[in-house]
C-alpha positions in Angstrom: 159.0 132.9 130.3 161.5 131.7 132.9 164.0 128.9 132.5 162.1 126.8 135.0 158.9 127.0 133.1 160.7 126.2 129.8 162.3 123.1 131.4 158.9 122.1 132.9 157.2 122.3 129.5 160.1 120.5 127.8 160.0 117.8 130.4 156.2 117.3 129.9 156.6 117.1 126.1 159.5 114.6 126.3 157.7 112.5 128.9 154.6 112.5 126.7 156.7 111.4 123.7 158.1 108.5 125.8 154.6 107.1 126.3 153.6 107.5 122.6 156.8 105.9 121.3 156.0 102.4 122.4 152.5 102.6 121.0 153.7 103.7 117.6 156.5 101.0 117.7 154.1 98.2 118.5 151.7 99.3 115.8 154.6 99.3 113.3 155.8 95.9 114.4 152.3 94.4 114.2 151.0 96.2 111.1 154.1 97.2 109.3 155.9 93.9 108.8 153.5 91.1 108.2 154.6 87.5 108.0 154.7 85.8 104.6 152.5 82.7 104.5 153.0 79.7 102.1 151.8 76.2 101.7 154.1 73.2 102.5 155.4 70.6 101.7 157.3 71.9 98.8 159.6 74.8 97.9 159.0 78.5 98.2 161.2 81.4 97.2 160.9 84.4 99.4 162.7 87.8 99.3 164.1 89.0 102.6 164.4 92.8 102.8 167.1 92.9 105.4 169.9 90.9 107.0 169.1 89.4 110.4 167.3 86.6 112.2 164.1 85.1 110.8 161.7 82.7 112.4 159.8 80.0 110.5 156.3 79.3 111.9 153.7 76.5 111.7 150.4 78.4 111.3 148.3 75.6 112.8 145.1 77.7 112.8 144.8 80.1 109.9 143.1 81.0 106.7 145.1 80.8 103.6 143.6 81.7 100.3 139.9 80.8 100.8 140.6 77.8 102.9 140.7 77.4 106.7 143.4 75.3 108.2 143.4 73.5 111.6 146.4 71.2 111.5 147.7 71.0 115.1 150.9 72.2 116.7 152.8 69.0 116.5 155.0 68.3 113.4 156.0 64.8 112.3 159.4 63.5 113.3 160.5 63.1 109.7 159.9 66.7 108.6 163.0 68.4 107.1 163.7 72.1 106.4 166.4 73.2 104.0 167.0 76.9 103.2 169.3 78.2 100.5 170.3 81.8 99.9 170.7 83.3 96.4 173.9 85.1 97.2 176.0 81.9 97.7 173.5 79.1 97.0 174.6 77.4 100.3 172.4 75.8 102.9 171.7 78.2 105.8 172.0 76.8 109.4 168.4 76.2 110.4 167.9 75.7 114.2 164.7 73.8 115.1 163.0 75.5 118.1 159.3 75.3 118.9 159.4 77.6 122.0 157.7 80.7 120.5 154.0 81.0 120.0 152.0 83.9 118.4 148.4 84.8 117.8 147.7 87.6 115.4 144.3 88.3 113.9 142.9 84.8 114.1 146.1 83.0 113.1 147.7 80.9 115.8 151.3 79.9 115.2 154.2 78.0 116.8 157.8 78.4 115.8 159.4 75.6 113.8 162.9 77.2 114.0 165.1 80.1 113.0 167.9 81.1 110.7 170.0 84.1 109.9 171.1 85.8 106.7 174.0 88.2 106.4 172.5 90.5 103.8 169.2 91.1 102.0 168.5 88.2 99.6 166.1 85.7 98.2 165.9 82.4 100.0 164.5 79.1 98.8 162.7 77.2 101.6 162.2 73.5 101.0 160.0 71.7 103.5 159.6 67.9 103.2 158.4 65.0 105.2 154.8 66.2 105.8 151.9 63.9 104.9 149.3 66.7 104.9 149.4 70.3 103.6 150.1 72.9 106.2 150.6 76.7 106.2 154.0 78.0 107.3 155.0 81.6 107.6 158.2 83.5 107.9 158.8 86.7 109.9 161.8 88.7 111.0 162.9 88.4 114.6 161.3 91.4 116.4 162.6 91.0 120.0 165.8 93.0 119.4 163.8 95.8 117.9 161.3 95.8 120.7 164.1 95.9 123.3 165.7 98.9 121.6 162.3 100.6 121.6 161.8 99.9 125.3 165.3 101.2 126.0 164.6 104.4 124.1 161.3 104.8 125.9 163.0 104.4 129.3 165.7 106.8 128.3 163.3 109.5 127.1 161.0 109.1 130.2 164.1 109.5 132.4 165.2 112.6 130.6 161.7 114.0 130.7 161.3 113.4 134.5 164.7 114.9 135.2 163.8 118.0 133.2 160.4 118.2 135.1 162.2 118.0 138.4 164.8 120.6 137.4 162.0 122.9 136.1 160.0 122.6 139.3 163.1 123.2 141.5 163.9 126.3 139.4 160.4 127.6 139.6 160.2 127.1 143.4 163.7 128.6 144.0 162.7 131.6 141.9 159.6 132.0 144.0 161.5 131.7 147.2 164.0 134.3 146.0 161.1 136.7 145.1 159.6 136.2 148.6 163.0 136.7 150.4 164.0 139.7 148.3 161.2 142.1 149.6 161.8 140.9 153.3 165.5 141.7 153.0 164.9 145.4 152.0 
């Protein structure tokens, strides 16, 4: 098997992988790291598996336990969120931000805000100032991971295409050399 054919096959395989990679990644993000739901107002202790940014959501249309909730996107002005970590028992800086919305498997959510932890830990989330029970959820921030996945896909498709082109050029040039060689003799 010639070098050109080997490069062509390698390019096809790498390009194929670059299209499969995002599908596997999206499935992992959607199915592999579910958000943790809990009822508010009140306190909830949650274990966070890794350091990083987390988003607190208001699941305004959802099913929790055996009850359906339809509470609306808008939160009351007097609502407060306090988050403490178990490693230093200090309040975490919580940034209110309602700019992110999600819809996954019948649950519609809008972000309440975000916070960061510097290492895996347990956090205590205390939500007060609500007159009705609501369902909140917490999820890790996935945008950075998605951008890394997209970058890896672009890189692998680029490598695959370059190998395809080099393989095709080598095959063509070897054919041209074969065709020229008998004519020269």
